[in-house]
MILUM-208604 format. One record per atom (N, C-alpha, C, O, CB): x negated, y negated, z negated. Coordinates in steps of 0.02 Angstrom, whole numbers, padded with zeros to 5 digits, always signed. Glycine has a CB too. Example, Ala and Ser with C-alpha at 12.3 -4.5 7.8 and 13.67 -1.06 7.14 Angstrom:
// MILUM-208604
-00660+00284-00390;-00615+00225-00390;-00660+00165-00390;-00712+00166-00423;-00565+00224-00452;-00642+00112-00354;-00684+00053-00357;-00645-00002-00394;-00670-00057-00402;-00704+00030-00286;
//
This chain:
// MILUM-208604
-00042+00058+00000;+00000+00000+00000;-00045-00062+00000;-00088-00070-00043;+00048+00000-00060;-00033-00101+00045;-00074-00162+00053;-00047-00216+00007;+00013-00228+00002;-00074-00186+00126;-00094-00247-00025;-00074-00301-00069;-00066-00364-00026;-00111-00385+00010;-00127-00312-00127;-00010-00391-00033;+00003-00453+00006;-00013-00513-00037;+00010-00520-00093;+00078-00455+00030;-00051-00555-00009;-00065-00618-00044;-00021-00671-00014;-00016-00680+00047;-00141-00638-00039;+00009-00704-00058;+00052-00758-00035;+00011-00822-00032;-00010-00848-00084;+00114-00766-00082;+00001-00846+00024;-00035-00909+00032;+00016-00965+00038;+00061-00964+00081;-00082-00907+00095;+00009-01013-00005;+00055-01070-00002;+00028-01119+00048;-00030-01140+00046;+00064-01103-00071;+00070-01137+00092;+00050-01188+00140;+00069-01256+00112;+00125-01267+00090;+00083-01176+00210;+00020-01302+00113;+00033-01368+00087;+00065-01410+00142;+00040-01415+00198;-00032-01402+00061;+00119-01438+00123;+00154-01482+00171;+00160-01551+00141;+00179-01558+00083;+00224-01454+00189;+00143-01603+00180;+00152-01672+00158;+00098-01694+00108;+00047-01662+00101;+00220-01680+00126;+00112-01749+00075;+00065-01780+00028;+00090-01766-00042;+00150-01772-00056;+00057-01857+00041;+00045-01748-00086;+00063-01734-00154;+00070-01798-00195;+00048-01852-00175;+00012-01689-00186;+00101-01792-00252;+00113-01848-00297;+00047-01880-00320;+00043-01941-00325;+00154-01826-00358;-00003-01840-00333;-00068-01866-00356;-00100-01911-00303;-00127-01964-00319;-00115-01808-00372;-00096-01891-00240;-00125-01932-00187;-00089-01999-00180;-00120-02051-00171;-00122-01895-00120;-00022-01996-00186;+00018-02058-00181;+00001-02106-00238;-00008-02165-00226;+00094-02042-00182;-00005-02080-00299;-00021-02121-00357;-00092-02151-00349;-00102-02210-00365;-00017-02080-00422;-00139-02113-00325;-00207-02138-00315;-00208-02194-00264;-00240-02245-00274;-00253-02081-00293;-00171-02185-00209;-00168-02238-00158;-00136-02301-00186;-00159-02356-00170;-00129-02213-00096;-00084-02295-00227;-00052-02354-00257;-00099-02390-00305;-00100-02452-00306;+00012-02333-00294;-00137-02354-00344;-00185-02384-00391;-00238-02423-00352;-00254-02480-00370;-00218-02330-00436;-00264-02394-00300;-00316-02428-00260;-00286-02491-00227;-00318-02543-00227;-00344-02380-00205;-00226-02485-00200;-00194-02544-00169;-00182-02599-00220;-00191-02658-00204;-00127-02523-00136;-00161-02581-00281;-00148-02631-00333;-00213-02667-00353;-00212-02728-00363;-00117-02597-00395;-00268-02630-00358;-00332-02661-00376;-00354-02710-00322;-00375-02765-00337;-00385-02606-00387;-00350-02689-00259;-00369-02733-00204;-00325-02796-00203;-00350-02851-00192;-00364-02696-00136;-00260-02788-00215;-00214-02845-00215;-00231-02893-00272;-00231-02954-00261;-00142-02820-00222;-00244-02867-00332;-00262-02911-00388;-00326-02950-00374;-00330-03009-00389;-00270-02870-00452;-00375-02917-00345;-00438-02951-00330;-00428-03005-00278;-00457-03059-00284;-00491-02901-00306;-00387-02993-00228;-00377-03044-00176;-00335-03102-00202;-00348-03159-00183;-00343-03013-00115;-00287-03090-00245;-00248-03145-00275;-00293-03188-00319;-00289-03249-00316;-00188-03117-00316;-00335-03156-00358;-00381-03194-00401;-00428-03237-00359;-00440-03295-00375;-00421-03146-00446;-00455-03208-00306;-00500-03245-00262;-00463-03305-00231;-00490-03360-00229;-00529-03199-00207;-00403-03293-00207;-00364-03347-00175;-00350-03403-00224;-00359-03462-00207;-00298-03319-00147;-00329-03387-00285;-00313-03441-00332;-00376-03479-00352;-00373-03540-00360;-00279-03413-00395;-00431-03445-00360;-00494-03479-00376;-00516-03525-00319;-00534-03582-00330;-00550-03427-00392;-00513-03499-00258;-00532-03540-00200;-00485-03599-00191;-00507-03654-00174;-00532-03496-00136;-00421-03588-00203;-00372-03642-00197;-00385-03697-00249;-00383-03756-00232;-00300-03614-00205;-00398-03678-00310;-00413-03727-00363;-00478-03764-00348;-00481-03825-00357;-00417-03692-00432;-00528-03728-00325;-00592-03761-00307;-00581-03813-00253;-00610-03868-00256;-00643-03708-00284;-00540-03797-00204;-00526-03845-00150;-00489-03906-00177;-00504-03962-00157;-00484-03811-00094;-00442-03895-00221;-00404-03951-00251;-00450-03996-00293;-00443-04057-00292;-00346-03925-00294;-00496-03965-00330;-00543-04003-00371;-00587-04046-00325;-00597-04106-00338;-00587-03956-00415;-00614-04016-00272;-00657-04054-00225;-00618-04111-00192;-00644-04166-00186;-00685-04008-00172;-00557-04097-00172;-00516-04149-00141;-00501-04205-00189;-00501-04264-00171;-00451-04120-00115;-00488-04188-00252;-00474-04239-00303;-00534-04283-00316;-00528-04344-00323;-00452-04205-00369;-00593-04253-00320;-00655-04292-00330;-00664-04341-00272;-00679-04399-00283;-00717-04245-00336;-00654-04317-00211;-00661-04361-00153;-00608-04416-00154;-00623-04473-00134;-00655-04321-00088;-00547-04400-00175;-00494-04451-00179;-00513-04506-00229;-00505-04566-00214;-00428-04420-00200;-00539-04487-00287;-00558-04536-00337;-00613-04581-00309;-00610-04642-00317;-00583-04502-00402;-00662-04552-00277;-00716-04593-00247;-00688-04641-00195;-00707-04700-00193;-00770-04547-00215;-00643-04617-00152;-00614-04660-00100;-00572-04715-00131;-00575-04773-00108;-00572-04618-00052;-00532-04699-00182;-00491-04750-00214;-00534-04802-00249;-00519-04862-00249;-00443-04718-00264;-00589-04779-00280;-00635-04826-00312;-00666-04873-00261;-00670-04934-00272;-00690-04788-00350;-00689-04846-00205;-00718-04888-00152;-00666-04937-00125;-00682-04995-00110;-00746-04844-00094;-00603-04914-00117;-00550-04959-00093;-00537-05015-00142;-00527-05073-00122;-00486-04919-00080;-00537-04999-00207;-00528-05052-00258;-00586-05102-00257;-00575-05162-00264;-00521-05021-00328;-00646-05078-00247;-00703-05123-00242;-00695-05170-00181;-00705-05230-00187;-00769-05084-00236;-00677-05141-00124;-00668-05182-00064;-00612-05232-00072;-00618-05289-00050;-00655-05137-00003;-00557-05211-00104;-00501-05257-00114;-00521-05314-00160;-00503-05372-00149;-00441-05219-00144;-00559-05298-00212;-00582-05350-00258;-00626-05401-00221;-00621-05461-00234;-00620-05319-00318;-00668-05377-00176;-00710-05423-00137;-00668-05466-00091;-00681-05526-00083;-00762-05384-00097;-00616-05434-00059;-00572-05472-00014;-00533-05526-00052;-00518-05578-00024;-00524-05426+00022;-00517-05513-00114;-00477-05560-00154;-00522-05604-00198;-00499-05631-00248;-00428-05521-00198;-00584-05612-00178;-00631-05654-00216;-00635-05633-00290;-00636-05675-00334;-00612-05727-00211;-00637-05568-00301;-00646-05539-00367;-00591-05556-00416;-00603-05561-00477;-00711-05560-00395;-00530-05566-00391;-00472-05575-00434;-00452-05507-00460;-00441-05461-00421;-00413-05610-00397;-00448-05500-00526;-00435-05435-00557;-00361-05431-00577;-00332-05479-00601;-00480-05425-00619;-00331-05373-00566;-00263-05360-00587;-00210-05387-00539;-00154-05400-00560;-00252-05389-00654;-00228-05395-00475;-00182-05425-00427;-00178-05381-00365;-00229-05368-00334;-00205-05497-00409;-00118-05359-00346;-00107-05320-00285;-00158-05262-00280;-00194-05256-00230;-00113-05365-00224;-00159-05220-00331;-00210-05168-00332;-00183-05098-00343;-00221-05053-00362;-00260-05184-00385;-00118-05087-00332;-00094-05019-00339;-00104-04981-00274;-00126-05010-00224;-00019-05019-00359;-00089-04917-00274;-00103-04875-00215;-00068-04901-00153;-00097-04903-00099;-00082-04802-00229;-00005-04922-00161;+00032-04947-00103;+00000-05010-00075;-00002-05019-00014;+00105-04961-00122;-00026-05054-00118;-00061-05114-00094;-00125-05095-00055;-00141-05126-00005;-00079-05160-00153;-00160-05044-00079;-00220-05021-00044;-00203-04990+00024;-00240-04998+00072;-00258-04969-00087;-00145-04956+00027;-00122-04929+00091;-00101-04985+00138;-00119-04985+00197;-00063-04880+00080;-00063-05033+00111;-00039-05090+00152;-00097-05131+00180;-00092-05158+00235;+00007-05134+00110;-00151-05136+00142;-00209-05175+00165;-00255-05135+00211;-00305-05162+00236;-00248-05201+00105;-00238-05072+00223;-00277-05031+00269;-00339-05000+00238;-00380-04971+00274;-00298-05072+00327;-00346-05004+00172;-00405-04976+00139;-00396-04902+00123;-00446-04866+00114;-00419-05015+00075;-00334-04879+00120;-00319-04808+00109;-00263-04787+00156;-00227-04829+00183;-00300-04795+00035;-00255-04722+00164;-00199-04696+00204;-00145-04671+00156;-00156-04665+00096;-00223-04638+00252;-00087-04656+00184;-00029-04636+00143;-00040-04572+00103;-00006-04561+00053;+00031-04627+00187;-00088-04531+00125;-00100-04468+00088;-00124-04480+00017;-00121-04435-00024;-00152-04427+00126;-00148-04540+00002;-00174-04555-00065;-00120-04568-00116;-00135-04578-00175;-00220-04614-00061;-00057-04570-00095;-00003-04578-00144;+00005-04516-00187;+00026-04520-00245;+00063-04593-00108;-00012-04458-00159;-00006-04394-00196;-00075-04362-00201;-00116-04367-00155;+00045-04346-00161;-00087-04327-00257;-00149-04292-00265;-00140-04218-00247;-00083-04195-00237;-00176-04299-00337;-00194-04180-00241;-00188-04109-00221;-00147-04066-00268;-00128-04010-00250;-00257-04080-00214;-00134-04089-00329;-00095-04051-00377;-00022-04071-00376;+00016-04056-00423;-00124-04060-00447;-00001-04105-00323;+00068-04127-00311;+00093-04178-00361;+00152-04182-00375;+00113-04067-00312;+00046-04216-00387;+00064-04272-00432;+00051-04337-00396;+00025-04338-00341;+00025-04268-00498;+00070-04392-00428;+00059-04458-00399;-00008-04486-00422;-00035-04467-00474;+00116-04506-00418;-00034-04532-00383;-00095-04568-00400;-00077-04641-00415;-00031-04669-00384;-00148-04564-00343;-00112-04670-00462;-00102-04741-00478;-00170-04774-00482;-00219-04745-00505;-00063-04750-00545;-00173-04836-00460;-00235-04874-00466;-00219-04944-00492;-00164-04970-00481;-00272-04878-00397;-00266-04973-00527;-00263-05044-00544;-00332-05066-00566;-00377-05026-00574;-00209-05058-00599;-00338-05130-00576;-00401-05158-00602;-00385-05191-00668;-00329-05214-00680;-00433-05208-00552;-00436-05194-00710;-00426-05221-00777;-00492-05249-00802;-00543-05248-00766;-00398-05167-00826;-00491-05274-00862;-00552-05299-00894;-00562-05258-00958;-00517-05254-00999;-00548-05376-00909;-00621-05229-00966;-00639-05194-01028;-00695-05235-01060;-00752-05233-01036;-00662-05119-01014;-00679-05271-01112;-00726-05319-01140;-00734-05375-01090;-00687-05413-01079;-00796-05286-01157;-00793-05381-01061;-00803-05431-01008;-00817-05398-00941;-00837-05431-00893;-00861-05478-01027;-00807-05332-00938;-00823-05294-00878;-00761-05280-00836;-00714-05250-00862;-00858-05228-00896;-00759-05302-00773;-00702-05283-00730;-00708-05209-00712;-00760-05186-00690;-00700-05327-00665;-00653-05173-00722;-00655-05101-00709;-00599-05080-00662;-00547-05112-00657;-00650-05062-00775;-00611-05025-00628;-00560-04991-00589;-00529-04938-00634;-00565-04902-00669;-00589-04958-00523;-00463-04934-00634;-00427-04884-00673;-00389-04840-00623;-00345-04865-00588;-00378-04916-00726;-00407-04777-00619;-00375-04730-00573;-00343-04674-00615;-00375-04644-00657;-00427-04700-00522;-00279-04663-00602;-00241-04612-00639;-00213-04561-00590;-00182-04579-00540;-00184-04644-00680;-00224-04497-00604;-00195-04443-00565;-00149-04403-00611;-00170-04376-00661;-00251-04396-00534;-00085-04401-00593;-00036-04365-00633;-00028-04293-00610;-00043-04276-00553;+00032-04401-00630;-00005-04251-00655;+00011-04181-00641;-00052-04139-00627;-00049-04090-00590;+00058-04176-00582;-00108-04158-00657;-00170-04119-00649;-00177-04074-00711;-00184-04100-00767;-00233-04167-00641;-00175-04008-00703;-00181-03962-00760;-00247-03973-00797;-00296-03999-00769;-00176-03889-00737;-00248-03954-00861;-00304-03969-00905;-00371-03942-00880;-00420-03979-00877;-00291-03942-00973;-00375-03878-00862;-00439-03849-00841;-00466-03881-00777;-00524-03900-00775;-00431-03774-00831;-00425-03887-00723;-00451-03922-00664;-00469-03995-00680;-00517-04021-00651;-00400-03921-00608;-00432-04027-00725;-00448-04096-00743;-00518-04101-00773;-00556-04146-00756;-00396-04124-00793;-00533-04054-00816;-00600-04055-00847;-00655-04040-00795;-00710-04067-00800;-00604-04004-00904;-00639-03998-00747;-00688-03985-00693;-00698-04047-00650;-00754-04063-00631;-00665-03925-00649;-00643-04082-00635;-00648-04145-00596;-00688-04196-00636;-00732-04229-00610;-00577-04173-00579;-00672-04201-00701;-00707-04249-00744;-00782-04234-00745;-00823-04280-00742;-00679-04247-00815;-00800-04170-00750;-00871-04152-00750;-00905-04171-00686;-00961-04197-00687;-00878-04077-00762;-00873-04159-00630;-00902-04178-00565;-00908-04253-00558;-00958-04278-00533;-00861-04150-00507;-00858-04290-00581;-00861-04363-00577;-00915-04391-00622;-00949-04439-00605;-00793-04394-00595;-00923-04361-00681;-00975-04385-00726;-01044-04374-00696;-01089-04415-00708;-00971-04349-00793;-01053-04322-00657;-01118-04310-00624;-01129-04360-00568;-01186-04383-00559;-01121-04239-00597;-01077-04376-00531;-01087-04417-00471;-01076-04491-00483;-01105-04532-00447;-01040-04394-00417;-01036-04509-00532;-01022-04580-00543;-01054-04607-00607;-01047-04665-00623;-00947-04592-00546;-01090-04564-00642;-01125-04583-00704;-01078-04609-00758;-01097-04653-00796;-01177-04636-00689;-01017-04582-00761;-00971-04603-00814;-01000-04579-00881;-01021-04522-00888;-00899-04573-00803;-01001-04624-00930;-01037-04611-00992;-00999-04565-01040;-01031-04524-01072;-01051-04676-01026;-00935-04571-01044;-00897-04534-01094;-00889-04461-01074;-00871-04447-01017;-00829-04565-01106;-00903-04415-01120;-00897-04344-01104;-00845-04309-01147;-00839-04248-01143;-00963-04310-01112;-00807-04345-01188;-00759-04311-01231;-00690-04307-01199;-00642-04286-01232;-00754-04348-01298;-00684-04325-01137;-00623-04319-01098;-00565-04362-01124;-00507-04345-01114;-00601-04247-01096;-00581-04416-01158;-00529-04463-01178;-00549-04532-01153;-00608-04548-01150;-00518-04463-01255;-00499-04572-01136;-00512-04640-01113;-00470-04688-01154;-00409-04682-01156;-00497-04648-01037;-00503-04734-01187;-00466-04787-01221;-00463-04849-01178;-00500-04854-01129;-00499-04803-01289;-00419-04895-01194;-00411-04956-01154;-00473-04998-01150;-00482-05037-01103;-00355-04996-01182;-00518-04993-01200;-00578-05035-01201;-00639-05000-01171;-00693-05030-01168;-00593-05057-01271;-00632-04938-01150;-00688-04901-01121;-00701-04926-01050;-00656-04925-01008;-00676-04825-01122;-00762-04948-01037;-00779-04971-00970;-00796-04913-00924;-00784-04916-00864;-00837-05020-00972;-00825-04860-00952;-00843-04801-00912;-00819-04739-00947;-00844-04722-01001;-00920-04798-00900;-00771-04704-00917;-00749-04641-00946;-00706-04603-00896;-00680-04631-00849;-00710-04653-01012;-00701-04538-00909;-00655-04495-00872;-00618-04457-00925;-00648-04422-00966;-00693-04447-00821;-00551-04462-00925;-00512-04431-00978;-00458-04384-00951;-00431-04395-00897;-00481-04483-01021;-00442-04333-00991;-00390-04285-00974;-00344-04278-01034;-00367-04263-01089;-00419-04216-00953;-00279-04289-01024;-00231-04274-01077;-00162-04270-01046;-00145-04309-01001;-00234-04327-01133;-00122-04224-01072;-00052-04216-01050;-00045-04213-00974;-00004-04248-00945;-00010-04273-01077;-00085-04171-00942;-00083-04162-00869;-00095-04226-00830;-00069-04236-00775;-00016-04133-00848;-00134-04270-00859;-00151-04334-00826;-00227-04344-00832;-00257-04333-00884;-00112-04393-00859;-00257-04365-00776;-00327-04382-00776;-00334-04457-00767;-00303-04486-00723;-00365-04344-00721;-00374-04488-00809;-00385-04561-00806;-00460-04573-00796;-00501-04543-00830;-00359-04597-00870;-00476-04617-00749;-00546-04635-00737;-00552-04710-00745;-00516-04748-00713;-00569-04613-00665;-00598-04732-00788;-00617-04802-00793;-00689-04808-00767;-00732-04770-00788;-00610-04829-00867;-00700-04854-00722;-00768-04862-00697;-00779-04935-00677;-00735-04965-00646;-00781-04814-00637;-00836-04963-00695;-00848-05034-00678;-00844-05046-00603;-00870-05007-00563;-00917-05056-00704;-00812-05101-00585;-00805-05118-00514;-00871-05142-00484;-00885-05129-00426;-00751-05172-00506;-00911-05176-00524;-00972-05206-00496;-01031-05189-00539;-01087-05210-00524;-00965-05281-00490;
//
């Protein structure tokens, strides 16, 4: 009598293979989402730094055009109307509004630039980059009304004070 061996034929994909493929796909997806959000935030930080520099230069040019009159026709819309900025400067990369004005801190005329709706961590990264490039003295991320040079972050708002001249 011949012993018959029953050979099971495998058909289709087993549960273990499906689970393994799902785990690998989930890991790849998490890594790509993390990369995308990091790259997106880095781009927004760089764009914000460039916006602050451009707004500062526009405020300097406006002050020169107005014979160094401080606190007059110096908001973002005035800078756009005078051709010193384009309409894109009304909003920042974090979908908040931008505000500009000039003021006096002690005896120093300063540019005051405010970016609203900037989350805390990107704000601190922007502040760090601005402190490196604009030599802003304050590093505690707060700006008081009498500070001539500072970059501050609080309540999803970034404030930059920098001497005009």
